[in-house]
Structure formats: C-alpha cells, structure tokens
gemmi code that builds the backbone of each chain (N, CA, C; Angstrom):
import gemmi

chains = {
    "A": [
        ("GLN", (24.727, -25.427, -134.908), (26.097, -24.253, -135.914), (27.481, -25.218, -134.613)),
        ("GLN", (28.705, -24.501, -135.392), (29.757, -24.507, -134.830), (29.885, -23.682, -133.878)),
        ("GLN", (29.898, -24.454, -132.198), (30.024, -23.621, -131.260), (31.906, -22.998, -131.409)),
        ("VAL", (32.561, -23.580, -131.961), (34.142, -23.609, -132.091), (34.463, -23.955, -133.701)),
        ("LYS", (34.810, -22.250, -133.985), (35.433, -22.771, -135.280), (37.020, -22.788, -135.351)),
        ("GLN", (37.450, -23.829, -136.095), (39.064, -23.925, -136.537), (39.664, -23.897, -137.857)),
        ("SER", (40.968, -23.624, -137.758), (41.175, -22.921, -138.998), (43.003, -23.272, -139.199)),
        ("PRO", (43.581, -24.086, -140.046), (43.064, -24.027, -141.193), (42.680, -25.744, -140.830)),
        ("GLN", (42.153, -26.286, -142.091), (41.759, -27.723, -142.162), (42.621, -28.575, -141.474)),
        ("SER", (43.921, -28.203, -142.642), (44.800, -29.013, -142.552), (46.350, -27.848, -142.886)),
        ("LEU", (47.347, -28.745, -142.713), (48.420, -27.721, -142.574), (50.032, -28.580, -142.898)),
        ("ILE", (50.743, -28.075, -143.520), (51.737, -28.775, -144.137), (52.785, -27.887, -143.652)),
        ("VAL", (53.773, -28.274, -142.964), (55.207, -27.546, -142.345), (56.627, -28.329, -142.836)),
        ("GLN", (57.392, -27.487, -142.365), (58.751, -28.255, -143.186), (59.337, -28.140, -141.434)),
        ("LYS", (59.986, -29.159, -141.719), (61.061, -29.806, -140.313), (61.499, -28.378, -139.756)),
        ("GLY", (61.308, -28.104, -138.612), (61.799, -26.698, -137.741), (61.059, -26.427, -138.357)),
        ("GLY", (59.938, -25.636, -138.477), (59.513, -24.553, -138.678), (58.220, -24.190, -137.689)),
        ("ILE", (57.231, -23.544, -137.883), (56.225, -23.542, -136.607), (55.013, -23.059, -137.765)),
        ("SER", (54.455, -24.317, -136.529), (52.906, -24.942, -137.051), (51.954, -24.088, -135.949)),
        ("ILE", (50.596, -23.214, -136.359), (50.142, -22.495, -135.959), (48.217, -22.994, -137.091)),
        ("ILE", (47.532, -22.816, -135.307), (46.324, -23.034, -135.382), (45.805, -22.681, -134.823)),
        ("ASN", (44.535, -21.798, -135.213), (43.593, -20.874, -134.633), (42.244, -21.664, -134.303)),
        ("CYS", (41.920, -20.836, -133.603), (40.952, -21.008, -132.972), (39.535, -19.587, -132.737)),
        ("ALA", (38.261, -19.919, -132.768), (37.779, -18.689, -132.124), (36.035, -19.591, -131.896)),
        ("TYR", (35.506, -18.626, -130.930), (34.376, -18.880, -130.157), (33.603, -18.187, -129.903)),
        ("GLU", (32.540, -18.255, -129.734), (31.185, -16.988, -129.086), (30.794, -17.006, -128.373)),
        ("ASN", (30.352, -18.432, -127.473), (29.775, -18.465, -126.512), (30.633, -18.586, -124.627)),
        ("THR", (30.392, -17.184, -124.356), (31.412, -16.413, -123.220), (31.398, -17.367, -121.977)),
        ("ALA", (30.275, -17.778, -122.089), (30.109, -19.017, -121.194), (31.312, -19.615, -120.991)),
        ("PHE", (32.088, -20.229, -122.035), (33.194, -21.180, -121.991), (34.354, -20.643, -120.961)),
        ("ASP", (34.845, -21.553, -120.654), (36.020, -21.339, -119.228), (37.109, -21.997, -119.447)),
        ("TYR", (37.711, -22.892, -120.021), (38.399, -23.834, -120.055), (38.774, -23.962, -121.709)),
        ("PHE", (40.017, -23.650, -122.055), (40.341, -24.457, -123.488), (41.250, -25.093, -123.513)),
        ("PRO", (41.043, -26.450, -124.153), (41.974, -27.420, -123.999), (42.136, -27.637, -125.136)),
        ("TRP", (43.474, -28.665, -125.740), (43.952, -28.922, -127.350), (44.486, -29.988, -126.934)),
        ("TYR", (43.515, -30.510, -127.929), (43.858, -32.626, -127.981), (44.359, -32.537, -129.671)),
        ("GLN", (45.531, -33.576, -128.991), (46.005, -34.150, -130.401), (45.546, -36.068, -130.443)),
        ("GLN", (45.413, -36.173, -131.948), (45.495, -37.689, -131.906), (45.704, -37.938, -133.151)),
        ("PHE", (46.621, -39.279, -133.005), (47.282, -39.777, -133.765), (46.334, -41.183, -134.818)),
        ("PRO", (46.373, -41.557, -135.917), (45.854, -42.256, -136.909), (45.430, -43.357, -136.130)),
        ("GLY", (44.383, -44.047, -135.989), (43.401, -44.994, -135.004), (43.421, -44.662, -133.378)),
        ("LYS", (43.552, -43.927, -133.152), (43.492, -43.760, -131.649), (42.704, -42.540, -131.503)),
        ("GLY", (42.446, -43.034, -129.951), (41.287, -41.782, -129.946), (42.032, -40.186, -129.206)),
        ("PRO", (41.663, -38.661, -129.161), (42.407, -37.743, -128.944), (42.701, -37.819, -127.451)),
        ("ALA", (44.108, -36.916, -127.606), (44.804, -37.161, -125.723), (44.967, -35.796, -125.928)),
        ("LEU", (44.637, -35.215, -124.539), (45.136, -33.724, -123.991), (46.296, -33.459, -124.235)),
        ("LEU", (46.745, -32.516, -124.905), (48.090, -31.687, -125.279), (48.572, -30.453, -124.228)),
        ("ILE", (47.424, -29.497, -124.376), (47.971, -27.981, -123.627), (46.576, -27.436, -123.465)),
        ("ALA", (46.516, -26.833, -122.121), (45.443, -26.923, -122.012), (45.141, -24.848, -121.053)),
        ("ILE", (44.175, -24.173, -121.345), (44.335, -22.415, -120.683), (43.284, -22.295, -120.065)),
        ("ARG", (43.113, -21.235, -119.187), (41.999, -20.841, -118.370), (42.033, -19.374, -119.051)),
        ("PRO", (40.982, -18.808, -119.115), (40.809, -16.988, -119.789), (41.734, -15.733, -119.214)),
        ("ASP", (41.579, -16.418, -118.121), (42.828, -15.577, -116.985), (43.910, -14.932, -118.007)),
        ("VAL", (44.686, -16.134, -118.378), (46.056, -16.054, -118.846), (46.066, -16.082, -120.260)),
        ("SER", (46.959, -15.247, -120.814), (46.579, -14.492, -121.878), (47.895, -15.780, -122.741)),
        ("GLU", (48.814, -15.943, -122.247), (49.325, -17.630, -122.832), (50.200, -18.352, -122.065)),
        ("LYS", (50.165, -19.782, -122.545), (50.901, -20.908, -122.028), (51.963, -21.993, -122.667)),
        ("LYS", (52.588, -21.791, -121.902), (53.791, -22.346, -122.693), (54.489, -24.137, -122.072)),
        ("GLU", (53.984, -24.854, -122.515), (55.001, -26.213, -122.327), (55.469, -26.578, -123.354)),
        ("GLY", (57.288, -27.019, -122.965), (57.912, -27.464, -124.091), (58.087, -26.576, -125.350)),
        ("ARG", (57.480, -27.213, -126.331), (57.307, -26.713, -127.717), (55.839, -26.400, -128.415)),
        ("PHE", (55.046, -26.638, -127.321), (54.062, -26.255, -127.579), (53.350, -24.181, -126.831)),
        ("THR", (52.499, -23.948, -127.230), (52.180, -22.663, -126.855), (50.895, -22.816, -127.169)),
        ("ILE", (49.893, -22.006, -126.223), (49.010, -21.356, -126.674), (48.755, -19.855, -125.940)),
        ("SER", (48.272, -19.285, -127.249), (47.754, -17.654, -127.046), (46.072, -17.400, -127.019)),
        ("PHE", (45.718, -16.504, -125.814), (44.458, -16.535, -126.059), (44.131, -14.761, -125.804)),
        ("ASN", (42.932, -14.762, -126.494), (42.709, -13.545, -126.728), (41.545, -13.599, -126.018)),
        ("LYS", (41.210, -13.041, -125.023), (39.711, -12.972, -124.417), (38.920, -11.509, -125.063)),
        ("SER", (39.446, -10.771, -125.480), (38.223, -9.626, -126.334), (38.291, -10.083, -127.481)),
        ("ALA", (38.518, -11.253, -128.357), (38.071, -11.242, -129.536), (37.733, -12.567, -129.327)),
        ("LYS", (37.800, -13.290, -128.612), (37.354, -14.315, -128.002), (38.114, -15.331, -129.590)),
        ("GLN", (39.528, -15.676, -129.427), (39.921, -16.563, -129.871), (41.150, -16.934, -129.373)),
        ("PHE", (41.382, -18.111, -129.593), (42.936, -18.754, -128.996), (43.820, -19.560, -130.211)),
        ("SER", (44.851, -19.815, -130.475), (45.665, -20.183, -130.974), (46.332, -21.042, -130.252)),
        ("LEU", (46.977, -22.343, -130.978), (47.811, -23.728, -130.649), (49.102, -23.220, -131.177)),
        ("HIS", (50.598, -22.725, -131.293), (51.935, -22.425, -131.786), (52.824, -24.269, -131.453)),
        ("ILE", (53.031, -24.896, -132.441), (53.716, -25.948, -132.215), (55.882, -25.412, -133.036)),
        ("MET", (56.624, -24.849, -131.907), (57.746, -24.420, -132.505), (58.887, -25.946, -132.822)),
        ("ASP", (59.723, -25.567, -133.988), (60.546, -26.430, -134.208), (59.490, -27.544, -134.473)),
        ("SER", (58.770, -27.747, -135.461), (57.718, -29.215, -135.361), (58.740, -30.018, -135.636)),
        ("GLN", (58.253, -31.177, -135.500), (59.173, -32.518, -135.899), (58.071, -33.289, -136.333)),
        ("PRO", (58.764, -34.325, -137.363), (57.795, -35.410, -137.948), (56.992, -36.083, -137.230)),
        ("GLY", (57.521, -36.112, -136.357), (56.556, -36.660, -134.852), (54.899, -35.976, -134.975)),
        ("ASP", (55.097, -34.825, -135.264), (54.064, -33.799, -134.402), (52.829, -34.403, -135.477)),
        ("SER", (53.410, -34.881, -136.394), (52.208, -35.462, -137.396), (50.943, -35.881, -136.879)),
        ("ALA", (49.427, -35.086, -137.069), (48.459, -36.175, -136.518), (47.537, -34.690, -136.653)),
        ("THR", (46.431, -35.344, -135.959), (45.341, -33.996, -136.774), (45.251, -33.239, -134.645)),
        ("TYR", (44.755, -32.518, -135.086), (45.083, -31.338, -133.487), (43.230, -30.655, -133.204)),
        ("PHE", (42.944, -31.187, -132.138), (41.626, -30.177, -132.244), (41.667, -29.164, -130.998)),
        ("CYS", (41.127, -27.915, -131.078), (40.652, -27.077, -129.849), (39.297, -27.451, -129.244)),
        ("ALA", (39.028, -26.957, -127.975), (38.194, -27.302, -127.397), (37.675, -26.502, -126.263)),
        ("ALA", (35.802, -26.502, -126.015), (35.767, -25.538, -125.062), (35.180, -26.228, -123.989)),
        ("VAL", (35.262, -25.929, -122.926), (34.359, -26.513, -122.253), (33.556, -24.960, -121.398)),
        ("ASN", (32.022, -25.501, -121.483), (31.106, -24.864, -120.424), (31.091, -24.485, -119.441)),
        ("ASN", (30.815, -23.900, -118.981), (31.451, -23.666, -117.227), (29.901, -23.565, -116.809)),
        ("GLN", (28.702, -23.542, -117.467), (27.208, -23.781, -117.067), (26.550, -25.327, -117.131)),
        ("GLY", (27.489, -26.172, -117.948), (26.868, -27.612, -117.685), (27.954, -28.747, -117.530)),
        ("GLY", (29.179, -27.978, -118.544), (30.561, -28.771, -118.227), (31.072, -29.758, -119.733)),
        ("LYS", (29.862, -29.569, -120.761), (30.006, -30.079, -121.894), (31.423, -29.975, -122.541)),
        ("LEU", (31.911, -30.576, -122.797), (33.027, -30.229, -123.922), (33.037, -30.256, -125.405)),
        ("ILE", (32.736, -28.794, -125.953), (32.795, -29.100, -127.082), (34.297, -28.487, -128.231)),
        ("PHE", (34.042, -29.837, -129.420), (35.268, -29.264, -130.069), (35.054, -28.277, -131.604)),
        ("GLY", (36.058, -27.919, -131.671), (36.167, -27.415, -133.008), (36.608, -28.603, -134.479)),
        ("GLN", (36.171, -28.086, -135.439), (36.664, -29.236, -136.648), (38.195, -30.050, -136.668)),
        ("GLY", (39.022, -29.276, -136.244), (40.211, -30.218, -136.240), (41.414, -29.721, -137.593)),
        ("THR", (42.188, -29.943, -137.228), (43.148, -29.578, -138.110), (44.647, -30.967, -138.529)),
        ("GLU", (44.262, -31.292, -139.703), (45.228, -32.576, -139.588), (46.736, -31.805, -139.964)),
        ("LEU", (47.896, -32.485, -139.284), (48.757, -31.388, -139.491), (49.963, -32.171, -140.246)),
        ("SER", (50.778, -31.766, -140.794), (52.040, -33.130, -141.634), (52.868, -32.504, -141.632)),
        ("VAL", (54.400, -33.019, -141.002), (55.601, -31.937, -140.712), (56.596, -32.721, -141.919)),
        ("LYS", (56.096, -32.126, -143.040), (57.619, -32.848, -144.226), (59.057, -32.981, -143.390)),
        ("PRO", (60.148, -33.763, -143.273), (61.279, -34.113, -143.066), (62.023, -32.882, -144.091)),
    ],
    "B": [
        ("ASN", (45.479, -51.085, -115.042), (44.457, -49.969, -115.720), (44.107, -49.798, -117.030)),
        ("ALA", (42.799, -50.095, -117.513), (42.062, -49.985, -118.943), (41.802, -48.711, -118.972)),
        ("GLY", (41.116, -47.710, -118.265), (40.971, -46.384, -118.663), (39.203, -46.323, -119.266)),
        ("VAL", (39.231, -46.286, -120.523), (38.186, -46.038, -121.567), (37.866, -47.568, -122.351)),
        ("THR", (36.768, -47.855, -122.469), (37.243, -49.362, -122.693), (35.874, -49.115, -123.696)),
        ("GLN", (35.811, -49.149, -125.818), (34.843, -48.875, -126.016), (34.578, -50.490, -126.734)),
        ("THR", (33.295, -51.067, -126.517), (32.982, -52.374, -127.942), (31.835, -52.186, -128.445)),
        ("PRO", (31.844, -52.469, -129.469), (32.958, -53.218, -130.237), (34.180, -52.570, -131.038)),
        ("LYS", (34.889, -52.615, -131.527), (35.560, -51.603, -132.488), (35.572, -51.699, -133.639)),
        ("PHE", (34.828, -51.939, -134.156), (34.465, -52.308, -135.438), (32.567, -53.038, -135.574)),
        ("GLN", (32.133, -52.520, -136.802), (30.437, -53.016, -136.900), (30.011, -52.095, -137.684)),
        ("VAL", (29.289, -53.617, -138.606), (28.777, -53.259, -139.743), (27.413, -53.312, -139.881)),
        ("LEU", (26.258, -52.278, -139.938), (24.937, -52.959, -139.805), (23.998, -52.564, -141.074)),
        ("LYS", (23.005, -52.752, -141.145), (22.229, -52.498, -142.506), (21.317, -51.618, -142.092)),
        ("THR", (20.682, -50.697, -142.831), (19.920, -49.478, -142.826), (18.348, -50.489, -141.917)),
        ("GLY", (18.309, -49.212, -140.783), (17.031, -50.248, -140.115), (17.406, -50.814, -138.845)),
        ("GLN", (18.392, -51.653, -138.861), (19.070, -52.329, -137.832), (19.228, -51.447, -136.648)),
        ("SER", (19.212, -52.236, -135.457), (19.440, -51.429, -134.250), (20.781, -52.067, -133.304)),
        ("MET", (21.756, -51.172, -132.558), (22.619, -51.511, -131.571), (22.789, -50.964, -130.965)),
        ("THR", (23.703, -51.035, -129.595), (23.812, -49.975, -128.655), (26.170, -50.195, -128.226)),
        ("LEU", (26.317, -49.619, -128.278), (27.661, -49.129, -127.894), (28.235, -48.972, -127.084)),
        ("GLN", (29.049, -50.082, -126.636), (28.838, -49.854, -124.817), (30.238, -49.598, -124.864)),
        ("CYS", (30.296, -48.540, -123.470), (31.331, -47.928, -123.017), (31.742, -48.026, -121.468)),
        ("ALA", (32.776, -47.993, -120.970), (32.742, -48.599, -120.099), (34.351, -48.283, -119.312)),
        ("GLN", (34.384, -46.804, -117.958), (35.390, -46.755, -117.741), (35.712, -46.560, -116.134)),
        ("ASP", (37.291, -46.682, -115.828), (37.844, -47.792, -114.435), (38.524, -46.785, -113.423)),
        ("MET", (38.088, -45.327, -114.202), (38.956, -43.992, -113.204), (38.185, -43.669, -112.182)),
        ("ASN", (36.769, -43.819, -112.256), (35.703, -43.644, -110.890), (35.374, -41.868, -111.765)),
        ("HIS", (35.614, -41.294, -112.915), (34.844, -40.914, -112.865), (33.153, -40.748, -113.276)),
        ("ASN", (32.803, -38.630, -113.005), (31.647, -38.336, -112.992), (31.185, -38.056, -114.169)),
        ("SER", (31.749, -37.535, -115.378), (31.271, -37.293, -115.947), (31.887, -38.199, -117.026)),
        ("MET", (31.101, -38.520, -118.527), (30.835, -39.350, -119.236), (30.763, -38.677, -120.264)),
        ("TYR", (30.656, -38.951, -121.648), (30.590, -38.610, -123.363), (30.265, -39.486, -124.712)),
        ("TRP", (29.584, -39.087, -125.109), (29.733, -39.683, -126.667), (30.056, -38.593, -127.624)),
        ("TYR", (30.765, -38.993, -128.507), (31.353, -38.250, -130.178), (31.292, -38.866, -130.695)),
        ("ARG", (30.740, -38.161, -131.981), (31.509, -38.672, -133.134), (32.331, -38.199, -134.245)),
        ("GLN", (33.201, -38.901, -134.836), (34.120, -38.044, -135.314), (33.796, -38.086, -137.533)),
        ("ASP", (33.459, -37.092, -138.009), (33.744, -37.619, -139.307), (34.464, -36.186, -139.785)),
        ("PRO", (34.824, -36.535, -141.090), (36.288, -35.704, -142.118), (35.724, -34.234, -142.257)),
        ("GLY", (36.054, -33.221, -141.628), (35.659, -32.103, -141.828), (34.711, -31.471, -140.826)),
        ("MET", (34.308, -32.303, -139.676), (33.295, -31.619, -138.991), (33.911, -31.990, -137.621)),
        ("GLY", (35.087, -32.405, -137.581), (35.611, -32.897, -135.986), (34.948, -33.510, -135.211)),
        ("LEU", (34.913, -33.578, -134.020), (34.417, -34.158, -132.499), (32.650, -33.484, -132.325)),
        ("ARG", (32.045, -33.754, -132.651), (30.757, -33.230, -132.113), (29.976, -34.383, -130.964)),
        ("LEU", (29.317, -33.331, -130.359), (28.896, -33.838, -128.746), (27.627, -34.873, -129.178)),
        ("ILE", (27.362, -35.982, -129.148), (25.959, -36.283, -128.827), (25.502, -36.036, -127.624)),
        ("TYR", (25.992, -36.914, -126.600), (25.264, -36.787, -125.530), (26.497, -36.673, -124.602)),
        ("TYR", (26.102, -36.191, -123.382), (26.662, -36.038, -122.115), (26.021, -36.470, -120.400)),
        ("SER", (27.531, -36.951, -119.687), (26.101, -37.669, -118.489), (27.235, -36.548, -117.278)),
        ("ALA", (26.733, -36.127, -116.916), (27.687, -34.743, -115.757), (28.027, -36.131, -114.835)),
        ("SER", (26.939, -36.789, -114.336), (27.483, -38.277, -113.543), (26.335, -39.074, -113.732)),
        ("GLU", (26.128, -39.922, -112.655), (25.204, -41.245, -112.797), (23.900, -40.475, -112.480)),
        ("GLY", (23.068, -40.962, -113.417), (21.328, -40.860, -113.886), (21.368, -39.628, -113.948)),
        ("THR", (22.352, -38.999, -114.829), (21.619, -38.104, -116.043), (22.092, -37.868, -116.819)),
        ("THR", (21.576, -37.685, -118.118), (22.263, -37.293, -119.427), (21.774, -35.674, -120.544)),
        ("ASP", (22.682, -35.334, -120.795), (22.037, -34.349, -121.843), (22.724, -34.159, -123.330)),
        ("LYS", (21.458, -33.720, -124.123), (21.806, -33.524, -125.194), (23.299, -32.776, -125.434)),
        ("GLY", (23.523, -33.041, -126.517), (25.045, -32.546, -127.134), (24.454, -31.888, -128.865)),
        ("GLU", (25.292, -31.827, -129.045), (25.096, -31.127, -130.213), (24.515, -31.627, -131.828)),
        ("VAL", (24.376, -33.333, -132.020), (24.031, -33.728, -133.086), (23.258, -34.830, -132.004)),
        ("PRO", (21.430, -34.829, -131.342), (21.654, -35.839, -130.209), (20.430, -36.807, -131.595)),
        ("ASN", (19.861, -36.675, -132.536), (19.111, -37.084, -133.437), (19.313, -38.575, -133.748)),
        ("GLY", (18.862, -39.456, -133.448), (19.150, -40.962, -133.935), (19.531, -41.488, -132.887)),
        ("TYR", (19.246, -40.918, -131.495), (20.286, -41.926, -130.580), (20.110, -41.602, -129.529)),
        ("ASN", (20.119, -42.869, -128.342), (19.960, -42.771, -127.044), (20.673, -42.878, -126.142)),
        ("VAL", (20.529, -42.813, -124.970), (21.919, -43.164, -124.160), (21.679, -43.264, -122.771)),
        ("SER", (22.172, -44.353, -121.957), (21.737, -44.757, -120.778), (22.967, -44.414, -119.971)),
        ("ARG", (22.933, -43.828, -118.679), (23.762, -44.067, -117.608), (23.675, -45.156, -116.728)),
        ("LEU", (24.451, -46.180, -117.107), (23.412, -47.625, -116.595), (24.198, -47.454, -114.668)),
        ("ASN", (25.756, -46.726, -114.424), (25.585, -46.657, -113.513), (27.524, -45.401, -113.364)),
        ("LYS", (28.046, -45.613, -112.854), (28.946, -44.794, -112.669), (29.832, -44.907, -113.899)),
        ("ARG", (30.200, -46.738, -113.999), (31.399, -46.776, -114.355), (30.859, -47.256, -116.291)),
        ("GLU", (29.285, -47.124, -116.681), (29.414, -47.577, -118.029), (27.896, -46.522, -118.364)),
        ("PHE", (28.528, -46.003, -119.368), (27.406, -45.191, -120.581), (27.321, -45.463, -121.803)),
        ("SER", (26.156, -46.036, -122.736), (26.078, -47.125, -123.456), (24.778, -46.166, -124.424)),
        ("LEU", (25.767, -46.245, -125.774), (24.585, -45.410, -126.677), (23.595, -45.825, -127.444)),
        ("ARG", (22.653, -45.808, -127.617), (21.940, -47.001, -128.697), (21.454, -45.999, -130.100)),
        ("LEU", (21.881, -47.144, -130.988), (21.149, -46.365, -132.708), (19.524, -47.291, -132.665)),
        ("GLU", (18.725, -46.944, -132.329), (17.300, -47.503, -132.769), (16.981, -48.004, -133.830)),
        ("SER", (17.438, -47.254, -134.774), (17.365, -47.694, -136.598), (18.023, -46.881, -137.299)),
        ("ALA", (19.561, -47.848, -137.922), (20.498, -46.955, -138.449), (20.209, -46.449, -139.450)),
        ("ALA", (20.514, -45.330, -139.401), (20.963, -44.751, -141.542), (22.248, -44.722, -141.716)),
        ("PRO", (22.303, -44.193, -143.418), (23.687, -43.731, -143.210), (24.376, -43.445, -143.094)),
        ("SER", (23.346, -42.180, -143.050), (24.160, -41.051, -141.896), (25.225, -40.721, -140.563)),
        ("GLN", (24.865, -42.152, -140.298), (25.614, -42.612, -138.698), (26.713, -43.285, -139.347)),
        ("THR", (26.763, -43.260, -140.165), (28.261, -44.074, -140.169), (29.326, -43.260, -140.362)),
        ("SER", (30.069, -43.651, -139.339), (30.846, -42.391, -138.579), (32.498, -42.770, -137.267)),
        ("VAL", (32.854, -42.587, -137.007), (33.930, -43.426, -135.828), (33.295, -42.416, -134.741)),
        ("TYR", (32.547, -43.177, -133.591), (32.432, -42.978, -132.086), (33.126, -43.292, -131.380)),
        ("PHE", (33.934, -41.955, -130.547), (34.268, -42.270, -129.459), (33.463, -42.032, -128.262)),
        ("CYS", (33.541, -42.629, -127.119), (33.117, -42.079, -125.186), (34.395, -41.742, -125.071)),
        ("ALA", (34.478, -40.976, -123.536), (35.185, -40.024, -123.065), (34.650, -39.821, -121.784)),
        ("SER", (35.556, -39.807, -121.080), (35.329, -39.666, -119.379), (36.131, -38.713, -118.617)),
        ("SER", (35.852, -38.226, -117.685), (36.128, -36.914, -117.544), (35.734, -37.104, -116.022)),
        ("PRO", (37.130, -36.416, -114.938), (36.597, -35.958, -113.358), (35.442, -35.568, -113.244)),
        ("GLN", (35.452, -34.473, -113.979), (34.077, -33.533, -113.693), (33.884, -33.078, -114.786)),
        ("GLY", (33.094, -32.174, -114.942), (32.916, -31.253, -116.297), (33.686, -30.435, -116.726)),
        ("ARG", (34.556, -29.624, -116.136), (35.355, -28.528, -115.873), (36.568, -28.148, -115.828)),
        ("GLY", (37.467, -27.585, -116.537), (38.804, -27.370, -116.657), (39.528, -28.933, -115.961)),
        ("THR", (39.381, -30.031, -116.410), (39.753, -31.213, -116.051), (40.387, -31.912, -117.550)),
        ("GLU", (41.423, -32.419, -117.610), (40.882, -33.174, -118.387), (40.288, -34.571, -118.740)),
        ("ALA", (39.702, -34.514, -120.013), (38.981, -35.771, -120.934), (39.525, -37.065, -121.525)),
        ("PHE", (39.416, -38.234, -121.118), (40.270, -39.757, -121.442), (39.276, -40.402, -122.633)),
        ("PHE", (40.108, -40.496, -123.418), (39.151, -41.519, -124.317), (39.352, -42.513, -124.834)),
        ("GLY", (38.626, -43.198, -125.128), (38.324, -44.345, -125.490), (39.509, -44.896, -127.123)),
        ("GLN", (39.284, -46.491, -127.704), (39.808, -46.233, -128.742), (39.088, -46.059, -129.897)),
        ("GLY", (37.990, -45.911, -129.697), (36.874, -45.674, -130.635), (35.693, -47.077, -131.353)),
        ("THR", (34.835, -46.238, -132.240), (33.981, -47.896, -132.284), (33.896, -47.005, -134.172)),
        ("ARG", (34.576, -47.624, -135.517), (34.007, -47.430, -136.629), (32.327, -48.036, -137.453)),
        ("LEU", (31.808, -47.676, -137.238), (30.706, -47.778, -137.563), (30.335, -47.731, -139.011)),
        ("THR", (29.607, -48.240, -139.426), (29.213, -48.552, -141.454), (27.741, -48.691, -141.514)),
        ("VAL", (26.723, -48.081, -141.609), (25.338, -48.421, -142.210), (25.654, -48.455, -143.370)),
        ("VAL", (25.115, -49.494, -143.591), (25.191, -49.915, -145.642), (23.667, -50.379, -146.002)),
    ],
}
model = gemmi.Model(1)
for chain_id, residues in chains.items():
    chain = gemmi.Chain(chain_id)
    for i, (resn, *xyz) in enumerate(residues, 1):
        res = gemmi.Residue()
        res.name, res.seqid = resn, gemmi.SeqId(i, " ")
        for name, pos in zip(("N", "CA", "C"), xyz):
            atom = gemmi.Atom()
            atom.name, atom.element = name, gemmi.Element(name[0])
            atom.pos, atom.b_iso = gemmi.Position(*pos), 0.0
            res.add_atom(atom)
        chain.add_residue(res)
    model.add_chain(chain)
structure = gemmi.Structure()
structure.add_model(model)
structure.setup_entities()
C-alpha cells in the first residue's frame, strides 16, 4: 500500500502563478517530511523539508504547509517560473527505522 | 567529490538473466537506499541499509537481494530478471536515517526483454 499519497499526478501552471501539490500520510511514526525536485535524467534533490512541530516553512518562493491533525502537507511554489518545470516528490521518514518513503510524484509544467 | 556513483547507467537484460547494480558513496554516510522509479508510481523503496552490516526490506523487495559490502558500497542484485523489473533504479545515501538530506545517484535505466 502507498504510505504517502500525492496529488495531482500532473500540473500545468502559467508563469507567475502559484503551484500547489498536496500529500497525505497515515503512519503517525513519520516525523520528518521533505520535498524533492527531479529534473529529467537526474536523480532527485532535496528542495525543502519540515518537521511536524512546525505548521509552515518558507524558503524563497517555496513554502511547505503542514497540518498534523489531518496528516496532510503541501508544497506551494509562488511566482512559478519555467525553470521550476520538474517532477516533485513529497516524502516522509519513519522515526522507528529511518526509511525514507516517497509519494507518487507530480510532474509540473510552467508555461511561459 | 563524486557523491553517489551508480554503475552501469544503462542495461538491457534478457528474461531470466542475473545482474548486480553497483552503488558507492564517498560522503561517509551511514544510511543507503535502493529505489525504483516507474511512471505514476513515484519512487518505491526496495531495500534500505541503516548502517554497515544491516539491511531491511522496503516496499517492493520481491525479486531483489542486496549486500552492504562496507560503509561505502551497497549493491542490488536481480537473480532472475523479469520484464516487470524494467525500471529506473536509484541509489541514495544519507548521514543518518532521520531528518537529514538524502543524496541520489544519477540512476540506472534497466530494460528486461
């Protein structure tokens, strides 16, 4: 079963718009929630991460919002740019073993 | 500083053949991972090693074996390849399991015919 569920599978946004990607999890043992960015032909790279004791974290144009009671978290990309076009993965780490589990990924395309 | 190095980058196997995917990291990380990436399925964890000498099954371990040869190297073996194992395989490492960045290799694109 998919422990981390991500939506949408694909997203098209106009340049300057806001991109929003959502994730949900069931396992309350997760205690670290990173987002990874992947460009074609490359391995994923860490973009931004949050711990569940914080409701929001912002780094430049990228913001994570975290709702612990709903077991949901989301990535917001403000002022989206064509260079942001990539696949984005949410993930969660299990504090009982350290396994890093990923969502299904979202392919983002930002149109000029 | 090479980071995480995977070999080979591309491979075509016939059904039933065996092969080993190699992964090495030079960052002195304790944890290492093997993932497979398939369209619409995201990155699924095959096996995980928290430290030298330990391995643990992930979400999709069937048909695979791993060896944590030493702190640097973590190999993935397909004993009898099947078309369902056609995928892109990624190796990753992190300083420790929790709360730290995982670094990924460039991937191995495997096709089983």
